[in-house]
C-alpha positions as CSV (number, residue, x, y, z in Angstrom):
1,M,0.0,0.0,0.0
2,S,3.0,2.3,0.6
3,G,0.9,5.0,2.5
4,E,-1.9,5.3,0.1
5,S,-5.6,4.4,0.4
6,A,-6.4,0.9,-0.6
7,G,-10.0,1.5,-1.7
8,T,-13.2,1.1,0.2
9,F,-12.8,0.6,3.9
10,I,-14.8,-2.1,5.5
11,A,-15.5,-1.6,9.3
12,T,-14.9,-5.1,10.6
13,K,-15.2,-6.5,14.1
14,G,-11.4,-6.1,14.5
15,H,-11.7,-2.4,13.6
16,G,-14.4,-2.0,16.2
17,R,-12.0,-3.5,18.8
18,F,-9.2,-1.2,17.6
19,T,-11.5,1.8,18.0
20,E,-12.5,0.7,21.5
21,F,-8.8,0.3,22.4
22,A,-7.9,3.8,21.0
23,E,-10.8,5.4,22.9
24,A,-9.7,3.8,26.1
25,V,-6.1,4.9,25.6
26,R,-7.3,8.4,25.0
27,K,-9.8,8.5,27.9
28,H,-7.3,7.1,30.5
29,R,-4.3,8.9,29.0
30,Y,-2.3,5.8,28.5
31,V,0.3,4.9,25.9
32,G,-1.1,1.9,24.0
33,L,0.7,-0.7,21.9
34,C,-1.4,-2.5,19.3
35,Y,0.0,-5.7,18.0
36,D,-1.4,-8.8,16.2
37,A,-0.5,-11.0,13.3
38,A,0.4,-9.4,10.0
39,R,-2.3,-8.4,7.6
40,V,-5.2,-8.3,10.1
41,G,-5.9,-4.5,9.6
42,K,-4.0,-2.7,12.4
43,T,-2.5,-0.1,10.1
44,L,-5.7,0.5,8.1
45,S,-7.7,0.8,11.3
46,A,-5.2,3.3,12.7
47,R,-5.2,5.3,9.5
48,R,-9.0,5.4,9.5
49,Y,-9.2,6.4,13.2
50,A,-6.7,9.2,12.7
51,H,-8.4,10.4,9.4
52,W,-5.0,10.0,7.8
53,D,-6.1,9.8,4.2
54,S,-7.2,13.4,4.4
55,A,-4.7,14.8,7.0
56,G,-1.6,12.9,5.9
57,P,-1.0,14.4,2.5
58,S,-1.6,17.9,3.9
59,I,0.9,17.4,6.8
60,E,3.5,15.8,4.5
61,A,3.3,18.7,2.0
62,W,3.1,21.4,4.7
63,N,5.6,24.2,4.1
64,G,5.3,25.9,7.5
65,R,2.6,28.3,6.4
66,R,-1.2,28.0,6.8
67,D,-2.8,27.7,3.4
68,G,-6.2,29.2,2.9
69,R,-7.1,26.5,0.4
70,Q,-6.8,23.8,3.0
71,K,-9.1,25.4,5.6
72,K,-11.3,22.3,6.0
73,I,-8.3,20.0,6.6
74,N,-6.7,22.6,8.9
75,A,-9.9,22.9,11.0
76,A,-10.1,19.1,11.3
77,L,-6.4,18.9,12.4
78,E,-7.0,21.6,15.0
79,R,-9.8,19.5,16.6
80,S,-7.9,16.2,16.3
81,R,-6.2,14.6,19.2
82,T,-4.8,11.7,17.2
83,V,-1.5,11.2,15.4
84,F,-0.7,8.4,13.0
85,H,3.0,7.4,12.6
86,T,4.6,4.4,11.1
87,P,8.4,4.5,11.8
88,F,10.9,3.5,9.2
89,V,12.6,0.2,10.2
90,A,16.1,-0.4,8.9
91,R,18.3,-3.4,9.3
92,C,21.8,-2.7,10.3
93,A,24.5,-4.8,8.8
94,T,26.7,-6.4,11.4
């Protein structure tokens, strides 16, 4: 997927559990770690929860100035309390 939307999102039972988890983490001010087998939907659920398909491109292209053309996205980001981040993982040669 390489950071792009994969089409129509289907809210599964697993996504519902992810949302419950994220809301509990937010409510109780914990740091949460979400893990499971590969390809069960963790990243897609997190992207959906953080509204990353609309916010991500705006943040990544941000040049340090507020752009009047992006008022809707900027307003949503100002209200948001969620960040989506996937760290780059590199293997060091030994």
